[in-house]
C-alpha positions as CSV (number, residue, x, y, z in Angstrom):
1,M,-13.9,10.6,-18.2
2,S,-12.8,11.1,-14.6
3,L,-9.7,11.3,-12.6
4,R,-8.8,9.6,-9.3
5,L,-5.8,10.9,-7.5
6,S,-3.5,8.5,-5.8
7,Q,-3.0,8.6,-2.0
8,P,0.7,9.5,-1.6
9,K,2.7,8.4,1.4
10,V,6.2,7.5,2.1
11,I,7.9,5.2,-0.5
12,F,11.5,4.9,0.7
13,E,10.4,1.8,2.3
14,K,10.4,0.3,-1.1
15,T,13.3,0.9,-3.3
16,Q,15.7,3.3,-4.7
17,G,17.1,4.6,-7.9
18,Y,16.8,7.3,-10.5
19,A,17.8,7.7,-14.1
20,Y,21.4,8.8,-13.4
21,L,24.4,9.5,-15.6
22,N,25.8,6.1,-16.5
23,K,29.5,5.9,-17.0
24,T,29.3,3.8,-20.1
25,S,26.1,4.7,-21.8
26,P,23.8,7.8,-21.9
27,T,20.3,7.6,-20.4
28,S,18.7,10.8,-21.9
29,V,19.3,13.5,-24.5
30,L,21.1,15.7,-21.9
31,D,23.2,12.7,-20.8
32,S,24.2,12.2,-24.4
33,W,25.2,15.8,-24.6
34,A,27.4,15.3,-21.5
35,F,29.1,12.3,-23.1
36,N,29.8,14.3,-26.3
37,P,31.1,17.7,-25.3
38,M,32.4,18.3,-28.9
39,I,28.7,18.8,-29.9
40,Q,29.0,22.4,-28.8
41,G,31.9,23.0,-31.1
42,E,34.6,23.1,-28.5
43,T,36.5,20.7,-26.3
44,V,35.4,20.7,-22.7
45,N,36.6,18.8,-19.7
46,Q,34.3,15.7,-19.7
47,K,33.9,15.4,-16.0
48,Q,33.0,19.1,-15.6
49,C,30.6,19.0,-18.4
50,S,28.9,15.8,-17.1
51,F,28.5,17.4,-13.7
52,K,27.0,20.6,-15.1
53,I,24.6,18.8,-17.4
54,K,23.6,16.4,-14.7
55,R,22.5,19.4,-12.6
56,I,20.7,20.9,-15.5
57,D,18.9,17.6,-16.2
58,L,17.8,17.4,-12.5
59,K,16.5,21.0,-12.5
60,L,14.5,20.5,-15.7
61,R,13.0,17.3,-14.4
62,H,11.9,19.0,-11.2
63,C,10.3,21.9,-13.1
64,I,8.1,19.8,-15.4
65,I,5.2,19.3,-12.9
66,P,5.0,23.0,-11.7
67,L,5.0,24.1,-15.4
68,L,2.2,21.7,-16.2
69,L,0.2,23.0,-13.2
70,V,0.6,26.7,-14.3
71,C,-0.4,25.9,-17.9
72,C,-3.5,24.1,-16.8
73,Q,-4.5,26.9,-14.4
74,M,-4.2,29.5,-17.2
75,L,-5.5,27.5,-20.2
76,V,-7.9,24.8,-19.0
77,P,-11.3,25.3,-17.4
78,S,-12.2,23.4,-14.3
79,K,-15.5,22.2,-15.5
80,G,-16.4,18.5,-15.1
81,W,-14.8,17.9,-11.7
82,A,-18.1,17.0,-10.1
83,Q,-16.9,13.9,-8.3
84,S,-17.8,12.6,-4.9
85,S,-15.1,12.5,-2.2
86,N,-15.6,8.8,-1.9
87,N,-14.9,8.1,-5.5
88,T,-11.7,10.2,-5.2
89,N,-10.6,8.3,-2.1
90,N,-11.3,4.9,-3.6
91,F,-8.9,5.3,-6.6
92,S,-5.3,4.5,-6.0
93,S,-3.6,3.4,-9.2
94,F,-0.3,3.9,-7.5
95,Y,0.4,4.3,-3.8
96,F,3.3,6.1,-2.1
97,T,3.0,4.5,1.3
98,G,4.6,3.7,4.6
99,T,2.8,0.3,4.7
100,D,3.8,-2.7,2.7
101,N,0.9,-2.3,0.3
102,F,1.5,0.0,-2.7
103,V,-1.9,-1.0,-3.9
104,R,-4.8,-0.5,-1.5
105,N,-6.3,-3.7,0.0
106,N,-9.5,-2.1,1.0
107,P,-11.9,-3.1,-0.4
108,I,-10.3,-6.6,-0.5
109,F,-11.9,-7.3,-3.9
110,R,-10.8,-5.1,-6.8
111,E,-13.7,-3.0,-7.9
112,W,-14.4,-1.4,-11.3
113,L,-13.3,2.2,-11.7
114,P,-16.0,4.8,-12.3
115,G,-16.1,7.0,-15.4
116,D,-16.6,6.3,-19.1
117,G,-13.1,5.3,-19.9
118,L,-12.5,4.0,-23.4
119,R,-15.3,1.8,-24.7
120,V,-14.7,-1.2,-27.0
121,G,-18.0,-2.9,-27.5
122,P,-19.4,-3.8,-24.1
123,A,-16.0,-3.4,-22.4
124,E,-14.7,-0.4,-20.6
125,I,-10.9,0.3,-20.6
126,H,-9.4,2.6,-18.0
127,P,-5.7,3.4,-18.6
128,S,-3.8,5.5,-16.0
129,L,-0.4,6.9,-15.5
130,G,1.2,8.5,-12.5
131,V,4.5,10.2,-12.0
132,A,6.0,11.5,-8.8
133,E,9.2,13.1,-7.6
134,L,10.1,13.2,-3.9
135,Y,13.0,14.1,-1.6
136,T,13.7,12.4,1.7
137,D,16.4,13.1,4.3
138,N,16.5,9.5,5.6
139,V,16.4,6.9,2.8
140,F,17.2,3.8,5.0
141,R,15.0,4.8,7.9
142,T,17.7,4.5,10.5
143,N,19.4,7.1,12.8
144,N,22.9,5.6,12.5
145,R,22.9,5.7,8.7
146,R,21.0,8.8,7.6
147,R,21.2,9.4,3.9
148,S,19.2,11.8,1.7
149,D,18.0,11.2,-1.8
150,F,15.6,12.1,-4.6
151,V,13.2,9.4,-5.8
152,T,11.3,9.2,-9.1
153,T,8.2,7.0,-9.4
154,I,6.5,6.0,-12.6
155,A,3.2,4.2,-12.2
156,P,1.2,2.9,-15.2
157,G,-2.1,1.1,-14.8
158,M,-4.8,-0.5,-16.9
159,Q,-8.2,-2.0,-16.1
160,V,-10.6,-3.8,-18.4
161,Y,-14.2,-4.1,-17.1
162,L,-16.8,-6.3,-18.8
163,P,-20.4,-6.4,-17.5
164,F,-22.5,-9.3,-18.7
165,G,-25.7,-11.2,-18.0
166,G,-27.4,-8.3,-16.2
167,K,-25.6,-7.6,-12.9
168,H,-22.6,-9.9,-13.5
169,S,-19.2,-8.6,-14.4
170,F,-15.6,-9.5,-14.9
171,L,-12.5,-7.3,-14.7
172,I,-8.8,-7.6,-15.2
173,D,-6.7,-5.0,-13.4
174,Y,-2.9,-4.3,-13.6
175,R,-1.1,-1.7,-11.6
176,A,2.6,-1.1,-11.3
177,A,5.1,1.3,-9.7
178,Q,8.7,1.6,-10.9
179,L,10.8,3.3,-8.1
180,L,14.0,4.9,-9.1
181,Y,16.5,6.5,-6.6
182,H,19.0,9.1,-7.8
183,K,21.9,8.1,-5.5
184,F,21.2,4.5,-4.4
185,S,20.2,3.0,-7.8
186,E,21.3,-0.5,-6.7
187,N,17.9,-0.6,-4.9
188,N,15.7,0.3,-7.8
189,V,12.6,-1.9,-7.8
190,L,9.4,-2.6,-9.8
191,A,6.3,-3.3,-7.8
192,Q,3.4,-4.7,-9.7
193,H,0.0,-6.3,-9.1
194,G,-2.3,-8.1,-11.6
195,V,-5.7,-9.5,-10.6
196,G,-8.8,-10.9,-12.2
197,H,-12.2,-10.5,-10.4
198,L,-15.4,-12.3,-11.4
199,K,-18.5,-10.9,-9.7
200,L,-21.9,-12.8,-9.9
201,D,-25.0,-11.1,-8.6
202,F,-28.1,-13.4,-8.6
203,P,-31.7,-12.6,-8.0
204,G,-32.8,-13.1,-4.3
205,G,-29.7,-11.4,-2.8
206,L,-27.0,-14.1,-3.5
207,K,-23.7,-12.7,-4.5
208,V,-20.5,-14.6,-5.3
209,D,-17.0,-13.1,-5.8
210,L,-14.0,-14.9,-7.1
211,Q,-10.6,-13.3,-7.4
212,G,-7.0,-14.4,-8.1
213,G,-3.8,-12.5,-8.7
214,H,-0.1,-12.3,-8.6
215,R,1.8,-9.5,-6.9
216,E,5.5,-8.5,-6.6
217,G,6.5,-6.1,-3.9
218,F,9.1,-5.4,-1.2
219,V,9.5,-4.8,2.5
220,N,9.3,-1.0,3.3
221,R,12.2,0.8,4.8
222,G,11.4,1.4,8.5
223,S,8.6,-1.2,8.6
224,D,8.2,-3.5,11.6
225,V,9.9,-6.4,9.9
226,D,12.6,-4.5,7.9
227,T,15.9,-6.3,8.3
228,Q,17.8,-3.0,7.6
229,Q,20.1,-4.6,4.9
230,D,21.7,-2.6,2.1
231,D,19.3,-4.0,-0.6
232,I,15.6,-3.8,-0.4
233,T,14.0,-7.1,0.5
234,T,11.7,-8.2,-2.3
235,W,8.9,-10.8,-2.4
236,N,6.0,-12.1,-4.5
237,T,2.6,-13.5,-3.6
238,N,0.0,-15.6,-5.3
239,R,-3.4,-15.0,-3.8
240,F,-6.9,-16.5,-4.3
241,L,-10.1,-15.2,-2.7
242,S,-13.7,-16.4,-2.8
243,E,-16.8,-15.0,-1.1
244,A,-20.4,-15.9,-1.0
245,S,-23.0,-13.7,0.7
246,L,-26.8,-13.8,1.1
247,L,-28.4,-10.8,2.6
248,G,-32.1,-10.7,3.4
249,Q,-34.5,-8.4,5.2
250,S,-34.2,-10.1,8.6
251,M,-30.8,-11.8,8.4
252,G,-27.7,-12.2,6.3
253,V,-24.7,-14.5,6.1
254,R,-21.3,-14.2,4.4
255,L,-18.5,-16.8,3.9
256,R,-15.0,-15.8,2.8
257,L,-12.1,-18.1,1.9
258,E,-8.6,-17.0,1.2
259,F,-5.3,-18.6,0.2
260,T,-1.9,-16.7,0.0
261,E,1.5,-18.1,-1.0
262,L,4.3,-15.8,0.0
263,N,7.9,-16.1,-1.3
264,F,10.9,-13.9,-0.6
265,T,13.4,-13.5,-3.4
266,N,16.6,-12.0,-1.9
267,N,18.6,-11.1,1.2
268,N,18.4,-14.8,2.5
269,Q,14.9,-14.2,3.6
270,G,13.3,-17.2,1.8
271,A,14.2,-19.8,4.4
272,P,12.9,-18.0,7.5
273,R,9.8,-16.3,5.9
274,D,8.4,-18.2,3.0
275,R,4.9,-19.5,3.9
276,D,1.4,-20.4,2.9
277,T,-1.6,-18.9,4.7
278,M,-5.2,-20.2,4.6
279,R,-8.1,-18.3,6.2
280,A,-11.8,-18.8,6.5
281,R,-14.4,-16.4,8.0
282,L,-18.1,-16.8,8.6
283,T,-20.2,-13.8,9.5
284,F,-23.9,-13.4,10.3
285,F,-25.7,-10.1,10.0
286,V,-28.8,-9.1,11.8
287,P,-30.5,-5.7,11.1
288,T,-31.3,-3.9,14.3
289,S,-32.5,-0.7,12.7
290,R,-32.9,1.0,9.3
291,I,-29.2,1.9,9.2
292,I,-27.4,-0.5,11.6
293,S,-26.8,-4.2,11.4
294,G,-25.3,-6.2,14.3
295,L,-22.8,-8.9,13.3
296,L,-21.4,-12.1,14.9
297,G,-18.9,-14.5,13.5
298,F,-15.8,-16.6,13.8
299,D,-12.6,-17.2,11.8
300,V,-9.7,-19.7,11.5
301,L,-6.3,-19.1,10.1
302,N,-3.5,-21.6,9.4
303,R,0.1,-20.7,8.5
304,S,2.6,-23.3,7.2
305,Y,6.2,-22.3,6.7
306,D,8.3,-23.9,4.0
307,K,11.4,-24.4,6.1
308,N,10.9,-22.4,9.4
309,K,8.6,-25.1,10.8
310,Q,8.9,-23.9,14.4
311,L,6.6,-21.0,13.4
312,D,3.8,-23.2,11.9
313,S,0.6,-22.1,13.7
314,F,-3.2,-22.3,13.8
315,A,-5.4,-19.4,15.1
316,H,-9.1,-19.2,15.7
317,G,-11.3,-16.5,17.1
318,V,-14.8,-15.1,17.6
319,F,-16.0,-11.5,17.0
320,T,-19.0,-9.2,17.1
321,G,-19.6,-5.7,16.0
322,F,-21.8,-3.6,13.7
323,R,-22.1,-2.4,10.2
324,L,-23.6,1.0,9.1
325,R,-25.4,1.0,5.8
326,T,-24.1,3.4,3.2
327,S,-25.5,6.9,3.5
328,K,-24.3,10.4,2.6
329,L,-23.5,11.2,6.2
330,L,-22.0,8.0,7.8
331,F,-21.1,4.5,6.9
332,G,-18.6,1.7,7.7
333,D,-18.1,-1.2,10.0
334,F,-16.4,-2.2,13.3
335,R,-15.4,-5.6,14.7
336,I,-14.0,-6.6,18.1
337,G,-13.2,-10.1,19.2
338,Y,-10.9,-12.6,20.9
339,R,-8.2,-14.7,19.2
340,I,-6.1,-17.6,20.3
341,L,-2.9,-18.5,18.4
342,N,-1.2,-21.8,18.9
343,F,2.1,-22.9,17.5
344,D,2.3,-26.5,16.2
345,R,5.6,-27.1,18.0
346,A,6.9,-26.1,21.4
347,P,9.8,-23.5,21.5
348,V,13.2,-25.0,21.2
349,V,15.3,-24.8,24.4
350,D,18.2,-27.2,23.7
351,P,21.4,-25.1,23.2
352,A,22.7,-27.3,20.4
353,K,19.4,-27.2,18.5
354,L,19.2,-23.5,19.0
355,M,22.7,-23.0,17.5
356,E,21.7,-25.1,14.5
357,L,18.6,-23.1,13.9
358,S,20.5,-19.8,14.3
359,Q,23.0,-20.8,11.7
360,M,20.2,-21.6,9.2
361,G,18.5,-18.3,10.0
362,L,15.5,-20.1,11.5
363,S,13.4,-19.3,14.6
364,R,13.2,-21.2,17.9
365,G,9.4,-20.9,18.0
366,G,6.9,-19.0,20.2
367,K,4.4,-19.4,22.9
368,Q,0.6,-19.4,22.7
369,Q,-1.0,-16.0,22.3
370,K,-4.4,-15.0,23.6
371,R,-5.5,-11.4,22.7
372,L,-8.4,-9.1,22.1
373,F,-8.4,-7.9,18.5
374,M,-10.4,-5.2,16.7
375,I,-10.6,-3.6,13.3
376,G,-12.8,-0.6,12.2
377,N,-13.4,1.5,9.2
378,I,-15.8,4.4,9.7
379,V,-16.3,7.3,7.2
380,W,-18.1,10.5,8.3
381,N,-19.2,13.2,5.8
382,P,-20.4,16.1,8.0
383,T,-20.6,18.4,4.9
384,S,-20.4,17.9,1.2
385,R,-16.9,19.3,1.2
386,F,-15.4,17.6,4.2
387,N,-14.9,13.9,5.1
388,I,-13.0,11.9,7.6
389,R,-12.1,8.3,7.8
390,V,-11.2,6.6,11.2
391,Q,-9.6,3.1,11.2
392,P,-8.7,1.7,14.7
393,F,-7.0,-1.7,14.8
394,R,-5.5,-4.3,17.2
395,R,-4.1,-7.6,15.9
396,I,-1.6,-10.4,16.5
397,R,1.0,-10.6,13.9
398,Q,3.7,-13.2,13.2
399,A,7.3,-12.4,12.3
400,A,10.5,-14.3,11.5
401,V,13.2,-11.6,11.9
402,F,15.3,-10.3,14.8
403,N,14.5,-13.5,16.8
404,T,10.8,-12.6,16.9
405,S,7.9,-15.0,16.6
406,T,4.8,-12.8,17.3
407,F,4.0,-9.2,18.2
408,V,0.7,-7.4,19.1
409,Q,0.1,-4.3,17.1
410,T,-2.4,-1.6,18.3
411,G,-3.0,1.7,16.5
412,I,-5.2,4.0,14.6
413,S,-5.3,5.8,11.2
414,I,-7.2,9.0,10.6
415,N,-7.6,10.5,7.1
416,A,-9.3,13.8,6.4
417,R,-10.0,15.8,3.2
418,Q,-11.4,19.4,2.9
419,K,-12.5,20.6,-0.5
420,L,-11.6,24.3,-0.9
421,T,-12.7,25.1,-4.4
422,D,-13.6,23.2,-7.6
423,R,-9.9,22.8,-8.2
424,Y,-8.2,22.7,-4.8
425,A,-8.5,20.5,-1.7
426,L,-6.5,19.9,1.4
427,R,-5.9,16.4,2.9
428,G,-4.1,15.0,5.8
429,R,-3.4,11.7,7.6
430,F,-2.3,10.7,11.1
431,F,-1.1,7.2,11.8
432,Y,0.0,5.7,15.1
433,T,0.9,2.2,16.1
434,N,2.3,0.5,19.2
435,N,4.1,-2.8,18.8
436,K,4.8,-5.2,21.6
437,F,7.0,-8.1,20.6
438,E,7.0,-11.4,22.5
439,E,10.8,-11.2,23.0
440,G,10.6,-7.8,24.7
441,R,11.0,-5.2,22.0
442,R,8.6,-2.2,22.3
443,D,8.0,0.3,19.5
444,N,5.9,3.5,19.1
445,R,5.6,4.8,15.6
446,F,3.6,7.7,14.3
447,R,3.4,9.4,10.9
448,W,1.8,12.7,9.9
449,K,1.1,13.7,6.3
450,G,-0.4,16.8,5.0
451,G,-0.8,18.3,1.5
452,I,-2.8,20.0,-1.2
453,E,-4.3,18.6,-4.3
454,Y,-5.1,20.4,-7.5
455,R,-7.6,19.2,-10.2
456,A,-6.8,20.6,-13.6
457,V,-9.4,18.7,-15.6
458,T,-11.5,15.6,-15.0
459,W,-8.6,13.3,-16.1
460,L,-5.5,15.1,-14.7
461,G,-4.6,16.1,-11.2
462,F,-1.6,17.2,-9.1
463,R,-0.6,16.8,-5.5
464,F,2.0,18.1,-3.1
465,D,2.6,16.4,0.3
466,Y,4.9,16.7,3.3
467,I,5.4,13.6,5.4
468,F,7.0,13.3,8.9
469,D,7.7,9.8,10.1
470,R,9.2,8.8,13.5
471,R,9.7,5.6,15.5
472,S,11.0,5.3,19.1
473,S,11.9,1.9,20.5
474,N,13.5,0.4,23.7
475,Q,16.1,-0.9,21.3
476,N,18.0,2.0,19.8
477,I,18.7,0.3,16.5
478,F,15.1,0.8,15.6
479,D,14.9,4.5,16.4
480,Y,14.6,6.9,13.4
481,Y,12.8,10.0,12.0
482,S,12.5,11.3,8.5
483,N,11.1,14.2,6.5
484,T,9.7,13.8,3.0
485,F,8.5,16.2,0.3
486,M,6.7,14.9,-2.7
487,I,5.0,16.3,-5.8
488,S,2.9,14.0,-8.0
489,V,0.8,14.1,-11.1
490,Q,-1.7,11.4,-12.3
491,G,-4.0,11.0,-15.3
492,F,-6.9,8.6,-15.5
493,L,-9.5,7.9,-18.1
C-alpha cells in the first residue's frame, strides 16, 4: 500500500460552507446538545448555550488533525515510505487550487495509481479520502468586500484498474471534493470528476488511448473570468479524448483528438458561455540524441457557442520543440509556436444591435489574433531528495465576461520539494501570470505557497501550507490580495 499526498492550493475560488448550527435541526452531537440544554440537568439560555457549544465544536474539529499527527509520531513507525518524488507528485486525489481544475489535468489521460491497493481477482481497487481545514482572510478575492472564513473540504476518491491481454488496461476513476464554508454556507459546492480510460499497447510500438468523462466544477474566486457574484458560478463538462501514437527508433508520430461540451448552470452564465470545443493535434518526433527528440506539428481548434454566436472561432497553429526522455536527473518537454485565431463573424458596431446583445448578456465579438505561444513542463532531480518542476506558458484564451472576447496569458509555474527525513519534507510553489485583454484590461497576478508535509505511514500523510495570493490590475475592481492557512490529511490505499 502507498500514499500520495494531494497538492494543496487556494480553494476559495470554488465554494463556501461548513457544517454550522442550523436553526431548525442539529448537524452533530454537539449541535444536538446545544438544542437541548436540559440534557445537563438545568435550564440554560438557549442562545448562550448554542454559542458556547458552537465554539467548542469548532475547537474540537480544529484539534483532530494535530492530535492524529502526534499519535502517529509516537506510536507508528515510519517504515515503508520508500516512494519516489515523482510518484508523490503525480497523485492528487483532491486538489486545493487557485486554478479552475481541482483534479490535475497533467497527464491529460488518467493514469493508474501505483501501490497494491485492494485486489479483487485481476483488478486493483484504490480508495482514498482527504480532509482539510483552512482559513482565509479574503473569501471573495476582492479588496472592496474582504471577508474571512474557515473552510472544510472532504474529498473521497476511488479507482478501479484492470489490466488485460498483456499490456492493455482499463480503469474507472472517480474523485470528488465537497467544499463547506463556515459563514457563507449558501456557496457550498460539490466538485466531482468521473472518467473511464482504455489503454491499448500493441507490439511494434503502436499505442491507443480512449478516454471519456463527466466533470462538475466551478469558477474559482479571483480567477481571470470570475464574475464576482455572490454565488459561486458552477459548470459541468462532458469530455472525450482519443490518441494514437507510433514511436520507432528513427521517427515517431502522434495524433490526438478532443471534444469538450461545456455548460454553465447558474448566475445567468449559460447564454454567454456555453460552448462546444473540438481540437486536433498532429505531432512528429525525430530523435536527435539518446535523450532528446525534436518535435514538429500543427493543431486546429474550433469553438462553437450555443447562443453567443459572435464568439464562434477557428484557430490553427504550427509548433516545434523538444522532448527529453525520462531519466533520473531530467525529463519533460517544451513547445513553442505561432497561432492565428479568427472569429466567424465581424465585431458588431451598430448601436442598436450592441444594445440588444448587451441586454441578453452576449458579446459584440472580437478581432483576429496572431500570437506566439509556448508551453513547457521540465522536471529536474539534482539529488534523490530534491526536485523542481518548471512550467512556462503563453497562450491565447477566449472569454465571454466583462465585455471581453480574448486575452493573452503569459506566465510561469515553479514547484520544488525537498525531502528532509523519512517522515518530513518541505515544498513550495511560485506562480506568476500576466494577462492582456483585447479590450484594454491588464492584470499581473502572483501566488506563493510554502508548507511542510509529514508521512505517518505509507497510507497516511499530513500537510500544512501557507498561501499568499495577489493580483494588481489597471482596473481597480480586479485588485485583491489574500492570506490562507491550511492543514490537510489524506489516506490512500
